[in-house]
VOKEDO-693806 format. One record per residue (C-alpha): residue number from 1; residue in one letter; y, z, x. Coordinates in steps of 0.1 Angstrom, whole numbers, m for minus. Example, Ala and Ser with C-alpha at 12.3 -4.5 7.8 and 13.67 -1.06 7.14 Angstrom:
BEGIN
1, A, m45, 78, 123
2, S, m11, 71, 137
END
This chain:
BEGIN
1, X, 230, 34, m68
2, X, 213, m1, m65
3, X, 181, 15, m51
4, X, 179, 39, m81
5, X, 184, 10, m105
6, X, 156, m9, m88
7, X, 132, 21, m90
8, X, 141, 25, m127
9, X, 136, m12, m134
10, X, 102, m11, m117
11, X, 92, 21, m135
12, X, 84, 38, m102
13, X, 84, 75, m95
14, X, 117, 91, m86
15, X, 117, 91, m48
16, X, 142, 102, m22
17, X, 152, 77, 5
18, X, 162, 87, 40
19, X, 198, 81, 51
20, X, 192, 64, 85
21, X, 179, 32, 99
22, X, 145, 37, 83
23, X, 157, 31, 48
24, X, 144, m4, 44
25, X, 110, 3, 58
26, X, 107, 35, 38
27, X, 117, 17, 6
28, X, 92, m12, 12
29, X, 64, 14, 17
30, X, 73, 32, m15
31, X, 70, m2, m33
32, X, 38, m12, m15
33, X, 54, m42, 2
34, X, 41, m53, 35
35, X, 60, m72, 63
36, X, 50, m86, 96
37, X, 20, m82, 119
38, X, 22, m45, 121
39, X, 16, m41, 84
40, X, m6, m71, 80
41, X, m30, m74, 110
42, X, m35, m110, 120
43, X, m70, m124, 112
44, X, m80, m91, 96
45, X, m63, m93, 62
46, X, m70, m110, 29
47, X, m41, m122, 7
48, X, m52, m101, m24
49, X, m57, m70, m3
50, X, m21, m74, 9
51, X, m8, m77, m27
52, X, 2, m114, m22
53, X, m10, m120, m58
54, X, 14, m93, m71
55, X, 43, m108, m52
56, X, 35, m144, m62
57, X, 26, m153, m27
58, X, m6, m170, m36
59, X, m10, m200, m59
60, X, m41, m201, m80
61, X, m31, m236, m94
62, X, m32, m255, m61
63, X, m59, m257, m35
64, X, m63, m268, 0
65, X, m52, m238, 21
66, X, m72, m218, 45
67, X, m92, m191, 26
68, X, m84, m207, m8
69, X, m120, m206, m21
70, X, m126, m170, m13
71, X, m92, m159, m26
72, X, m96, m179, m58
73, X, m131, m166, m64
74, X, m121, m130, m58
75, X, m91, m134, m81
76, X, m111, m150, m109
77, X, m139, m124, m108
78, X, m111, m98, m113
79, X, m125, m75, m87
80, X, m103, m66, m57
81, X, m120, m35, m43
82, X, m95, m27, m15
83, X, m57, m31, m17
84, X, m27, m20, 2
85, X, m12, 9, m18
86, X, 19, 30, m14
87, X, 13, 66, m1
88, X, 38, 92, m11
89, X, 35, 123, 12
90, X, 43, 157, m2
91, X, 66, 164, 27
92, X, 83, 144, 55
93, X, 60, 134, 83
94, X, 70, 152, 115
95, X, 43, 138, 138
96, X, 32, 103, 145
97, X, 3, 91, 124
98, X, m13, 61, 141
99, X, m24, 30, 122
100, X, m61, 30, 113
101, X, m60, 68, 108
102, X, m86, 76, 81
103, X, m75, 86, 46
104, X, m98, 110, 27
105, X, m102, 118, m10
106, X, m95, 154, m19
107, X, m124, 154, m44
108, X, m152, 141, m22
109, X, m141, 145, 14
110, X, m151, 109, 17
111, X, m130, 84, 38
112, X, m115, 59, 13
113, X, m91, 39, 35
114, X, m69, 36, 65
115, X, m32, 40, 72
116, X, m13, 8, 79
117, X, 21, 24, 84
118, X, 42, 55, 79
119, X, 80, 61, 75
120, X, 94, 95, 68
121, X, 77, 107, 35
122, X, 60, 74, 26
123, X, 34, 51, 40
124, X, 11, 23, 31
125, X, m27, 23, 34
126, X, m56, 0, 28
127, X, m75, 20, 1
128, X, m105, 15, m21
129, X, m87, 12, m54
130, X, m111, 30, m77
131, X, m116, 60, m54
132, X, m79, 62, m46
133, X, m67, 62, m82
134, X, m94, 87, m93
135, X, m84, 112, m65
136, X, m56, 136, m74
137, X, m46, 140, m38
138, X, m52, 121, m6
139, X, m57, 139, 27
140, X, m43, 123, 59
141, X, m46, 146, 90
142, X, m28, 178, 79
143, X, m9, 161, 51
144, X, m14, 157, 14
145, X, m3, 126, m5
146, X, m6, 107, m37
147, X, m8, 70, m44
148, X, m5, 45, m72
149, X, m12, 9, m79
150, X, 17, m13, m68
151, X, 37, m30, m96
152, X, 31, m66, m103
END
């Protein structure tokens, strides 16, 4: 299928997609792609946290846009501490998980991020990159999940 080909091309985990109207949203979340005000809160998001650098949505060659100095400085230091990352739940979500629900590391019981959206067995969350990648499992309410750095 075209979706399987895309996953293979992007070297992403083999994932199952739902067969209803949520396919697009679920697929975006499994890739770590954001869309709209629900996923990217207005006046509360930075371009690099929203993976705009990975999707070529930010130019580091031109200037003169709002936030350009902070964005360029963060990019050139090479340190983006928080990023939107895909969340792959171990089972389908049967209850609503509200945005801003805390995400915990299974190794330290420390909050390492917040949910930004959930669709079936996938979601996206703003996570502290180092802590999220070093944790074998994430805990969100009564659910366990894994994450990975989105592909560039």
